[in-house]
PARO-668520 format. One record per residue (C-alpha): x, y, z; residue in three letters; residue number from 1. Coordinates in Angstrom, 2 decimals. Each point is the difference from the previous one (the first is absolute). Last residue first. Layout:
# residues N
      east     north        up     r     k
         X         Y         Z   ALA   NUM
...
//
This chain:
# residues 418
      east     north        up     r     k
    -21.34     96.17     32.10   PRO   418
     -0.78     -1.03     -3.60   ALA   417
     -0.83      2.86     -2.34   SER   416
      3.14     -0.44     -2.11   PRO   415
     -0.82     -3.71     -0.45   SER   414
      2.87     -1.91      1.44   ARG   413
      3.75     -0.39     -0.34   ALA   412
      1.40     -1.12      3.36   ASP   411
      3.17     -1.63     -1.36   SER   410
      0.60      2.94     -2.31   GLN   409
     -0.01     -0.94     -3.66   PRO   408
      3.21     -0.73     -1.90   ALA   407
      0.57      2.65     -2.65   ALA   406
     -1.58     -0.62     -3.41   ASP   405
     -1.70      3.39     -0.14   LEU   404
      3.24      1.93      0.41   PRO   403
     -1.26      3.45     -1.17   ILE   402
      1.92      1.21     -3.04   PRO   401
      1.69      3.39      0.54   ARG   400
     -1.29      3.51     -0.59   GLY   399
      1.70      3.04     -1.53   GLU   398
     -0.15     -1.12     -3.62   MET   397
      2.68      1.65     -2.14   HIS   396
      2.00     -3.20     -0.43   ALA   395
     -2.79     -1.67     -1.97   PRO   394
     -1.03     -3.40      1.42   ILE   393
      0.64     -2.88     -2.40   PRO   392
     -3.16     -1.98     -0.84   ILE   391
     -0.46     -3.41      1.65   GLY   390
     -3.73      0.53      0.44   LEU   389
      0.21     -0.24      3.79   LEU   388
      3.00      2.34     -0.01   ALA   387
     -1.92      2.50     -2.13   LEU   386
     -2.94     -0.02      2.40   VAL   385
      2.29      0.50      2.99   THR   384
      1.80      2.83     -1.80   PRO   383
     -3.37      1.75     -0.50   ALA   382
     -1.25     -0.53      3.58   VAL   381
      3.04      1.27      1.91   ASP   380
     -0.76      3.67     -0.78   ALA   379
     -3.15     -0.23      2.14   ALA   378
      2.14     -0.91      2.97   ARG   377
      0.14     -3.11      2.17   VAL   376
     -0.32     -0.60      3.74   THR   375
      0.37     -3.55      1.30   GLY   374
      0.14     -2.79     -2.60   VAL   373
     -1.87     -2.74      1.84   ARG   372
     -0.12     -3.30     -1.91   ALA   371
     -2.79     -2.37      1.02   GLY   370
      0.18     -2.06     -3.18   PRO   369
      3.13      0.91     -2.01   ALA   368
     -0.77      1.96     -3.15   VAL   367
      1.74     -0.75     -3.31   GLY   366
     -3.19     -1.10     -1.77   ARG   365
     -3.16      0.62      1.95   GLY   364
     -0.97      2.53      2.65   ILE   363
      0.79      3.64      0.72   ALA   362
     -0.88      2.73      2.50   ALA   361
      0.83      3.69      0.35   PHE   360
     -2.16      2.53      1.79   LEU   359
      0.09      3.77      0.27   GLY   358
      1.13      2.10      2.93   ALA   357
     -1.37      3.56      0.35   MET   356
     -1.35     -0.52      3.52   GLU   355
      3.39     -1.33      1.12   PRO   354
      1.64      3.34     -0.92   LEU   353
      2.98     -0.50     -2.34   GLU   352
     -1.86      1.52     -2.95   PRO   351
     -0.39      3.47      1.55   ARG   350
     -3.62      0.93     -0.75   HIS   349
     -1.57     -0.46     -3.44   GLY   348
     -3.04     -1.85      1.34   HIS   347
     -3.56      1.00      0.84   VAL   346
     -3.09     -1.21      1.88   GLY   345
     -3.18      1.81      0.97   ARG   344
     -0.26      2.02     -3.19   MET   343
     -2.09      3.16      0.25   GLU   342
     -3.32      0.01     -1.78   PRO   341
     -0.24      2.20     -3.12   ALA   340
     -1.98      3.19      0.47   GLY   339
     -2.71      1.65      2.04   VAL   338
      0.13      0.41      3.76   GLY   337
     -0.58      3.73      0.15   ILE   336
      3.67      0.83      0.58   ARG   335
      0.99     -2.57     -2.60   GLY   334
     -1.86      1.91     -2.70   LEU   333
      2.14      3.08      0.68   LEU   332
      3.18     -2.08      0.00   ARG   331
     -0.99     -1.65     -3.28   GLU   330
     -0.59      3.41     -1.59   ALA   329
      3.44      1.23      1.10   TYR   328
      1.59     -3.12     -1.43   THR   327
      1.03     -2.81      2.29   ARG   326
      3.43     -1.41      0.75   SER   325
      0.14     -2.78      2.56   SER   324
      2.84     -1.67      1.88   ILE   323
     -1.21     -2.64      2.45   GLN   322
      1.48     -0.40      3.46   VAL   321
     -0.09     -3.32      1.89   GLY   320
      3.69     -0.73     -0.49   LEU   319
      1.99      3.14     -0.68   PRO   318
     -0.49      1.57     -3.41   ALA   317
      2.71      0.13     -2.67   VAL   316
      0.60      2.99     -2.31   VAL   315
      2.43      0.40     -2.91   VAL   314
      0.57      3.49     -1.44   VAL   313
      0.92      1.08     -3.53   ASP   312
     -1.52     -2.75     -2.14   GLY   311
      0.77     -3.65      0.71   PHE   310
     -0.01     -0.48     -3.78   ARG   309
      3.39      1.69     -0.13   ALA   308
      1.54     -3.15      1.49   ASN   307
      2.12      0.90      3.03   ALA   306
     -2.31     -1.67      2.53   SER   305
      1.88     -2.88      1.59   ALA   304
     -1.57     -0.69      3.38   TYR   303
      2.74     -1.98      1.74   ALA   302
      2.34      2.99     -0.39   PRO   301
     -2.36      2.19      2.07   PRO   300
     -1.26      3.01     -1.99   GLY   299
      1.83      2.51     -2.18   GLU   298
     -0.79     -1.42     -3.44   GLY   297
     -3.16      2.08     -0.46   ARG   296
     -0.24      2.62      2.73   ARG   295
     -1.14     -1.35      3.33   TRP   294
     -3.14     -0.58      2.03   ALA   293
     -1.06     -2.08      2.99   GLU   292
     -3.46      1.04      1.13   LEU   291
     -0.96      1.60      3.32   GLY   290
     -2.16      2.68     -1.63   LEU   289
      2.79      2.57      0.50   ALA   288
      2.25     -2.41     -1.91   ARG   287
     -2.22      0.33     -3.04   ALA   286
      0.06      3.80      0.15   ALA   285
      3.78      0.09      0.46   ALA   284
      0.60     -2.27     -2.99   VAL   283
     -2.38      2.06     -2.16   ALA   282
      1.64      3.26      1.10   ARG   281
      3.43     -1.36     -0.96   ALA   280
     -1.37     -1.10     -3.37   ALA   279
     -1.43      3.49     -0.52   ARG   278
      3.33      1.64      0.77   ALA   277
      1.93     -2.33     -2.27   ASP   276
     -2.54      0.36     -2.81   ARG   275
     -0.08      3.79      0.02   ASP   274
     -1.85      0.12     -3.37   ARG   273
      0.49     -3.09     -2.15   GLU   272
     -3.59     -1.08     -0.51   GLY   271
     -2.24     -2.15      2.18   HIS   270
      1.62     -2.00      2.79   LEU   269
     -0.59     -3.73      0.26   ALA   268
     -0.56     -1.40      3.50   VAL   267
      0.17     -3.72      0.67   THR   266
     -2.23     -2.10      2.19   ALA   265
      0.13     -2.95      2.38   PHE   264
     -2.07     -1.44      2.85   GLY   263
     -3.38      0.68     -1.57   GLY   262
      0.57      2.43     -2.82   GLY   261
      1.22      0.18     -3.57   GLY   260
      1.10      3.08     -1.89   LEU   259
     -0.22      3.38      1.72   VAL   258
      0.27      2.92     -2.43   GLU   257
      1.94      3.17      0.70   ALA   256
     -0.21      3.78      0.19   ASP   255
      1.98      0.07      3.29   ALA   254
     -1.91      3.04      1.25   ASN   253
      0.21     -1.34      3.57   ALA   252
     -3.81      0.08      0.39   ASP   251
     -0.28     -1.99     -3.21   GLY   250
      2.49     -2.53      1.31   LEU   249
     -2.07     -0.19      3.19   VAL   248
     -3.16     -0.80     -1.98   GLU   247
      1.63     -2.61     -2.21   GLY   246
      1.40     -1.86      2.99   LEU   245
     -3.41     -0.56      1.54   ASP   244
      0.68     -2.13      3.06   VAL   243
     -2.05     -3.05      0.98   THR   242
     -0.16     -1.84      3.33   SER   241
     -0.37     -3.54      1.32   ARG   240
      0.28     -1.95     -3.24   VAL   239
      0.53     -3.72      0.56   ARG   238
      3.17     -1.41     -1.55   ALA   237
      0.36     -2.36     -2.98   MET   236
      2.54     -2.51     -1.28   GLY   235
      2.06      0.18     -3.16   HIS   234
      0.66     -1.60     -3.38   ASP   233
     -1.26     -3.49      0.67   SER   232
      1.63     -3.22     -1.11   VAL   231
     -0.94     -3.52     -1.09   VAL   230
      2.46     -2.26     -1.83   VAL   229
     -1.27     -3.21     -1.61   LEU   228
      2.93     -2.03     -1.28   THR   227
     -0.74     -2.43     -2.82   THR   226
      1.78     -3.18     -1.11   THR   225
     -1.25     -2.39      2.70   ALA   224
     -3.22      2.02      0.31   LEU   223
     -0.94     -0.71     -3.61   LEU   222
     -1.77     -3.36      0.22   GLY   221
     -3.06      1.53     -1.64   ARG   220
     -2.21     -0.70      3.00   GLN   219
      2.69      1.43      2.28   GLU   218
      0.24      3.28     -1.91   LEU   217
     -3.78      0.33     -0.03   GLY   216
     -0.12     -0.65      3.74   SER   215
      2.46      2.83      0.60   LEU   214
     -2.07      2.33     -2.18   LEU   213
     -3.22     -1.04      1.71   ALA   212
      1.61      0.57      3.41   ALA   211
      0.97      3.51     -1.14   LEU   210
     -3.65      0.59     -0.92   ASP   209
     -1.06     -1.22      3.46   ALA   208
      2.52      2.40      1.54   ASP   207
     -1.58      2.73     -2.11   GLN   206
     -3.38     -0.56      1.63   ARG   205
      1.55     -0.10      3.47   ALA   204
      1.92      3.20     -0.73   LEU   203
     -3.20      1.89     -0.78   SER   202
     -1.69     -1.26      3.17   ALA   201
      2.99      0.91      2.16   ALA   200
      0.05      3.52     -1.43   VAL   199
     -3.77      0.42      0.43   ALA   198
      0.38     -0.93      3.68   PRO   197
      2.01      3.22      0.50   ALA   196
      3.52     -0.25      1.43   ASP   195
      1.81      1.95     -2.73   PRO   194
     -2.50      2.86     -0.16   GLY   193
     -3.33      0.20     -1.81   MET   192
      0.68      1.73     -3.32   ARG   191
      3.76     -0.40     -0.30   HIS   190
     -0.13     -3.49      1.53   ALA   189
     -2.72     -1.09     -2.44   ALA   188
      2.01      1.15     -3.00   GLY   187
      3.36     -1.34      1.11   ASP   186
     -0.75     -3.39      1.54   ALA   185
      0.96     -2.03     -3.07   GLY   184
     -1.20      1.25     -3.37   HIS   183
      2.04     -2.65     -1.82   PHE   182
      2.76      0.86     -2.48   TRP   181
      1.48     -2.64     -2.28   ALA   180
      3.47     -0.81     -1.30   THR   179
      0.55     -3.13     -2.11   VAL   178
      3.39     -1.39     -1.03   LEU   177
      0.27     -3.29     -1.90   ARG   176
     -2.61      1.12     -2.50   PRO   175
     -1.44     -2.38     -2.62   ARG   174
     -0.02      1.67     -3.42   GLU   173
      3.32     -1.03     -1.57   ALA   172
     -0.18     -3.26      1.95   PRO   171
     -3.25     -0.84     -1.87   ASP   170
     -2.22     -2.18      2.19   ALA   169
     -1.77      2.81      1.82   LEU   168
     -1.36     -1.33      3.30   ASP   167
      2.14      2.41      2.03   LEU   166
     -1.73      2.94     -1.67   TRP   165
     -3.38     -1.55      0.82   ALA   164
      1.11     -0.37      3.63   LEU   163
      0.85      3.70      0.14   ILE   162
     -3.31      0.90     -1.66   ARG   161
     -2.10     -2.00      2.45   GLU   160
      1.91      1.47      2.93   VAL   159
     -0.60      3.52     -1.32   LYS   158
     -3.71     -0.72     -0.33   ARG   157
     -0.13     -1.17      3.62   ALA   156
      1.83      3.18      1.07   GLU   155
     -2.90      2.16     -1.10   PRO   154
      0.31      2.53     -2.85   VAL   153
     -1.62      3.30      1.06   ALA   152
      3.33      1.79      0.46   ALA   151
      0.68     -0.26     -3.73   ASP   150
      3.61      0.27     -1.12   PHE   149
      0.79     -1.13     -3.52   PRO   148
      0.95     -3.71     -0.19   GLU   147
      3.34     -1.38     -1.07   TRP   146
      1.42     -2.84     -2.10   HIS   145
      3.46     -0.23     -1.58   ARG   144
      1.34      2.25      2.76   PRO   143
      2.56      2.57     -1.11   GLY   142
      2.73      0.70     -2.54   LEU   141
      0.65      3.02     -2.22   GLY   140
      2.91      0.95      2.26   SER   139
     -1.94      3.15      0.91   THR   138
     -2.49     -2.25      1.82   TRP   137
     -2.78     -1.80     -1.84   VAL   136
     -3.70      0.14      0.74   GLY   135
     -2.27      0.31      3.03   GLU   134
      2.36     -1.35      2.65   SER   133
      1.14      3.18      1.75   GLY   132
     -2.08     -0.53      3.14   VAL   131
     -1.45     -3.50      0.05   TRP   130
     -3.59     -0.82     -0.98   HIS   129
      0.38     -3.56     -1.34   TYR   128
      3.45     -0.58     -1.43   ALA   127
      1.47     -2.69     -2.22   ALA   126
      3.52     -1.21     -0.75   SER   125
      1.86     -2.09     -2.59   VAL   124
      3.63     -0.81      0.85   VAL   123
      2.57      0.32     -2.79   GLY   122
      2.62      1.70      2.17   ALA   121
     -0.68      3.39     -1.63   ARG   120
     -3.70     -0.64      0.65   ALA   119
      0.70     -0.57      3.70   ALA   118
      1.85      3.31      0.34   ILE   117
     -2.86      1.78     -1.79   SER   116
     -2.68     -1.55      2.23   TRP   115
      2.16      0.51      3.10   LEU   114
      0.13      3.77     -0.35   PRO   113
      2.85      2.15     -1.39   GLU   112
      0.52      3.25      1.89   SER   111
     -1.33      3.48     -0.88   GLU   110
     -3.66     -1.08     -0.16   LEU   109
     -2.37      2.59     -1.51   TRP   108
      0.01     -1.80     -3.37   ALA   107
     -1.60     -2.97      1.79   PRO   106
     -3.45      1.68     -0.23   ASP   105
     -1.99     -1.03      3.10   ALA   104
     -0.97      3.53      1.11   ALA   103
     -1.27      0.89      3.48   TYR   102
      0.36      3.72     -0.76   ASP   101
      3.28      1.08     -1.55   PHE   100
     -0.04      3.70     -0.86   ARG    99
      2.41      1.66     -2.40   GLY    98
      2.36     -1.68     -2.44   ARG    97
      3.03      2.30      0.28   ALA    96
      0.18      1.06      3.66   PRO    95
     -1.79     -3.20      1.11   ASP    94
     -2.82      0.67      2.43   ARG    93
     -1.25     -2.46      2.61   PHE    92
     -2.93     -2.26      0.94   VAL    91
      0.21     -3.56      1.31   ASN    90
      3.49      0.85      1.22   ASN    89
      3.65     -0.12     -1.04   VAL    88
     -0.47     -2.10     -3.12   ILE    87
      3.48      0.90     -1.26   GLY    86
      1.82     -3.33      0.12   HIS    85
      2.98      1.58      1.78   ARG    84
     -1.60      2.14      2.73   ASP    83
     -2.69     -2.67      0.18   PRO    82
      2.59     -2.45      1.39   ALA    81
      1.35     -2.89     -2.07   VAL    80
     -0.85     -3.67     -0.52   GLY    79
     -1.94      0.73     -3.20   THR    78
     -3.17     -2.11      0.36   VAL    77
     -0.70      0.39      3.73   PHE    76
      1.32      3.60     -0.13   THR    75
     -2.73      0.73     -2.55   VAL    74
     -2.66     -1.33      2.34   HIS    73
      1.60      2.00      2.78   ASN    72
     -0.14      3.39     -1.70   PRO    71
     -3.59     -0.53     -1.21   PHE    70
     -1.47     -1.10      3.34   THR    69
      1.51      2.30      2.61   ASN    68
      2.63     -0.44      2.70   SER    67
      2.21      2.79     -1.34   PRO    66
      2.68     -1.24      0.26   PHE    65
      0.29     -3.74     -0.69   ALA    64
     -2.08     -2.31      2.13   PRO    63
      1.41     -2.16      2.81   VAL    62
     -1.39     -3.52     -0.36   LEU    61
     -0.69     -1.50      3.40   ALA    60
      0.34     -3.17      2.06   ASP    59
      0.51     -1.89     -3.24   ALA    58
     -1.60     -3.36     -0.82   TRP    57
      1.20     -2.92     -2.10   ALA    56
     -1.81     -3.16     -1.09   GLY    55
     -2.11     -2.89      1.31   ASP    54
     -1.01      1.52      3.31   ARG    53
      0.10      3.66     -1.05   ALA    52
     -1.80     -0.83     -3.24   ILE    51
     -2.67     -1.93      1.93   ARG    50
     -0.47      2.89      2.38   GLN    49
     -0.28      2.32     -2.99   PHE    48
     -2.76     -2.19     -1.38   THR    47
     -1.86     -0.08      3.32   ALA    46
      0.06      3.73      0.76   LEU    45
      1.00      1.46      3.38   GLU    44
      3.63      0.46     -1.07   ALA    43
     -1.12      2.30     -2.81   ALA    42
     -1.17      2.61      2.51   ALA    41
      3.24     -0.20      2.01   ALA    40
      2.08      0.25     -3.19   PRO    39
     -1.51      3.38     -0.92   PRO    38
     -2.08      0.22     -3.19   THR    37
      0.11      3.26     -1.95   GLY    36
     -0.32     -1.61     -3.42   ASP    35
      0.18     -3.80     -0.10   PHE    34
      2.64     -0.47     -2.71   SER    33
      0.42     -3.29     -1.85   ILE    32
      3.26     -1.08     -1.66   LEU    31
     -0.38     -3.32     -1.83   LEU    30
      3.35     -1.55     -0.92   VAL    29
      0.58     -2.84     -2.47   THR    28
      2.96     -2.37     -0.22   PRO    27
      0.56     -2.13     -3.11   GLU    26
     -1.37     -3.48     -0.69   SER    25
     -3.61      1.14      0.13   ALA    24
     -2.18     -2.55      1.70   PRO    23
     -2.44     -1.92     -2.19   ALA    22
     -3.60      0.84      0.92   VAL    21
     -1.19      1.97     -3.03   ARG    20
      2.27     -1.64     -2.57   ALA    19
     -1.13     -3.39      1.22   ALA    18
     -3.63      1.02     -0.34   LEU    17
      0.57      1.15     -3.57   ALA    16
      1.88     -3.21     -0.80   LEU    15
     -2.79     -2.14      1.43   VAL    14
     -2.64      1.95     -1.91   CYS    13
      1.95     -0.34     -3.25   ALA    12
      0.41     -3.74      0.56   LEU    11
     -3.74     -0.41      0.55   ALA    10
     -0.74      1.91     -3.19   LEU     9
      2.43     -2.15     -1.99   ALA     8
     -1.52     -3.17      1.43   ALA     7
     -3.50      1.18     -0.85   LEU     6
      1.13      0.86     -3.52   ARG     5
      1.50     -3.48     -0.46   ARG     4
     -3.10     -1.70      1.43   GLY     3
     -2.15      1.81     -2.55   SER     2
     -2.63      2.61      0.99   MET     1
//
C-alpha cells in the first residue's frame, strides 16, 4: 500500500473517531423509564445515588390517574392527563374502534406526543419500547427510529442501541430526543411482591445498565450537552386481599365486562337495554365490595374520567386490595387450586398515595448538582423535556417545566443517606 493511501486511510480513521466522540453542539435529552420503580428502591442503587449527588432528585413523582403503566407513559410524552390523551388504561374499549389491549400504535393517542412535537421543530427523535411510539402520529410525524416492543430484550441491548443512535454522524439521522422503557421493578414486584429479593436483584442489574449508559455518554464527551432524565410511572403495593368484581356484577345482573384489574378497573355495559339501571347496580355492587366506584365523569375532580374510553363505571380499589374478574370456569378451577397465580403486588390505586409514587431524577446539561425538586407530577415531564431542548411548550399541556437548575439544598446528599 502506498504512503499516500496509508495517509488517506489514517485520516479517515481519525475523522470517524472524531465524529464518534465529538460532543453534539445542540442539546440532547434521553428519557428513560424504570417501570414500577418507587423512589425508595432506586435510592438504594449506586447509579441513582450518583445521579442524586451530581444531578437532581425528586421526593416523589405523582402519577396521573389511573396509576397504571400505559396511561402514565403517554402522559410523560404528552403533558396531559389520560382523560385527554385517551390512553385511559392498559386495556379499554373505544366506542368506535373497539378494544385496546396493550397496544403501541400511536393512532390511539388523542394528544400530540413529544416525537411529533420535536419533528415539527426539526428535532430528530428515537424510541425504544415506549407506548405510542411505533410509527407516526396523526400529524404524519413521529420518531425517526423506533423498535417494536419485545419484552425479552434486555436493557443492555437497549443501551447499546441508544449509544449507536448517538454515534450517528448525519444530523438528519442522529436523534436529539430518545425515549426508552426499562423493565424496572414492575414484573418482579407483580409476581413476588414489592419487597421481594427478586425485585432488588432485577433493579441491581438494570442499575448497572444505566451506569453503562452514563459511562457511554461520558466517554463520548456528550454529558455536557445531554440531559439524562430517569422516571418511573408508578409504585407498587402488596396485595392483602382480592375481590372478584366480575362475579358480583354477574350476581347484580349488570350484564357488563370488567376491563383491567389490580388497583383500577373500568366497567363496560353490554347493549343499550336499561343502561342507567344497570350502571347504578354496577356502582352499588362495587361499593358493596369496599371499592370506590362512580359513573364515568362523575368522580372526584382530581380524577378526570369523562373520556368515553373509561366505559360506564370507574372503579378504584383501596390500598392492599386487588380487583379481579374471573370467568365461571376460572372460578371453578380456583376452588381446587388450579389456575393462574395471584399477583402479590399491584398498582392503579389513588395516585397521591405514597405507595403509588414514581421516581424522577436527572443529570447532565441544565441540571444543578445536588438539586432537590420536591414533588413533581407525571404531566411535568413532557414540558421539562421540551424546555431542555429549547422547543416551545404547547399551551394545552397541563404540566410545568421542573426547575432542574435551581440552587441545590445545602445538605444535598445521596437520597439513601441518613
